[in-house]
C-alpha positions in Angstrom: -44.5 55.1 35.2 -42.7 55.4 31.9 -40.4 52.8 30.4 -37.4 53.9 28.4 -35.2 51.7 26.2 -31.6 52.7 27.2 -28.1 52.0 26.0 -24.6 52.7 27.4 -21.6 54.0 25.5 -20.5 50.3 25.0 -23.8 49.6 23.2 -25.4 47.4 25.9 -29.2 47.8 25.8 -31.5 47.6 28.8 -34.8 49.1 30.0 -35.4 51.6 32.8 -38.7 52.7 34.5 -39.1 56.3 35.6 -41.8 58.5 37.0 -41.6 60.9 34.1 -39.2 62.0 31.3 -38.0 64.7 33.7 -37.3 62.1 36.3 -35.1 60.2 33.8 -33.3 63.5 32.9 -32.6 64.3 36.5 -31.3 60.9 37.4 -29.1 60.9 34.2 -27.6 64.3 35.0 -26.8 63.2 38.5 -25.1 60.0 37.2 -27.6 57.7 39.0 -28.4 55.5 35.9 -25.9 52.7 35.4 -25.6 50.0 32.8 -26.4 46.6 34.5 -24.0 44.8 32.2 -20.8 46.9 32.5 -21.6 49.6 35.1 -21.1 52.5 32.6 -22.9 55.7 33.6 -22.7 57.1 30.0 -26.4 56.3 29.2 -28.7 57.5 26.4 -32.2 56.7 25.3 -32.6 54.3 22.4 -35.4 54.4 19.9 -38.3 52.5 21.2 -41.4 51.0 19.5 -44.7 52.1 21.1 -46.3 49.7 23.5 -49.2 47.7 22.0 -51.9 46.3 24.3 -52.3 42.5 24.0 -54.5 39.9 25.6 -53.5 38.8 29.1 -53.3 35.3 27.7 -50.3 36.2 25.5 -47.0 37.8 26.9 -46.5 41.4 25.7 -42.9 40.7 24.7 -42.3 37.1 23.7 -38.8 35.9 23.4 -37.6 33.2 21.0 -35.5 30.7 23.0 -32.3 29.5 21.6 -29.9 27.5 23.9 -28.1 30.7 25.0 -31.3 32.5 25.8 -32.6 29.5 27.8 -29.5 29.6 30.0 -29.9 33.4 30.5 -33.6 32.9 31.3 -32.7 30.2 33.8 -30.2 32.5 35.5 -32.7 35.4 35.6 -35.3 33.1 37.2 -32.6 32.0 39.8 -31.8 35.7 40.5 -35.4 36.6 41.0 -36.0 33.6 43.3 -32.9 34.5 45.3 -34.2 38.1 45.7 -37.6 36.8 46.9 -36.0 34.3 49.3 -33.8 37.0 50.8 -36.4 39.7 51.1 -39.3 40.3 53.4 -42.7 40.2 51.7 -44.6 43.1 53.1 -47.6 42.7 50.7 -49.6 45.8 50.0 -47.7 47.7 52.7 -44.8 48.0 50.2 -44.9 51.8 49.6 -45.3 52.6 53.3 -42.5 50.3 54.4 -40.2 51.5 51.6 -40.7 55.1 52.9 -40.0 54.1 56.5 -36.8 52.3 55.5 -35.7 55.3 53.3 -36.3 57.8 56.2 -34.6 55.6 58.8 -37.8 54.8 60.6 -37.5 51.0 60.0 -34.7 48.5 59.7 -32.8 48.6 56.5 -33.6 45.3 54.6 -34.7 44.0 51.3 -38.5 44.1 50.9 -40.9 42.9 48.2 -44.6 43.5 47.8 -47.3 45.2 45.7 -47.6 48.9 44.9 -50.0 50.7 42.6 -48.5 52.5 39.7 -49.3 55.8 41.5 -47.4 54.6 44.6 -44.5 53.4 42.5 -44.3 56.8 40.7 -44.4 58.6 44.0 -41.6 56.5 45.5 -39.4 57.1 42.5 -40.1 60.9 42.5 -39.1 60.9 46.2 -35.8 59.3 45.3 -36.6 55.9 46.8 -35.0 53.2 44.6 -37.4 50.5 43.6 -37.6 48.1 40.7 -40.3 45.8 39.3 -39.5 42.0 39.6 -40.3 40.0 36.5 -42.9 37.3 36.7 -42.5 34.1 34.8 -45.2 31.8 33.6 -44.3 29.2 36.3 -44.9 32.0 39.0 -48.4 32.5 37.7 -49.7 28.9 37.8 
């Protein structure tokens, strides 16, 4: 998996995960990448700092919390909780179940679970839409 920092033509910034740079290029050319803020499909890659490995005890990307960001973080937590409540947890069968749903061999429904980075990469390369769910410190306790 490769993470790109992206921006739309209205200067909204967001991240996207892709199996490869070519995967990003293909999805971009087909108009499959969309700004989560405004829905624009005019997307470009932004400059991105290299990832730096840190201790598991410290978040890799800390966020200073002003009142506006606290509200946004609360809303993000609520959205993730709603996704989890309204999805079936298939555990480590995630990749297999996602393929079955994609190929019409299983009921179409929201699922969550675990997948290795190789499985996630394969799903994306097969055109199966998946996304990582953020984990919050409360989720880890």
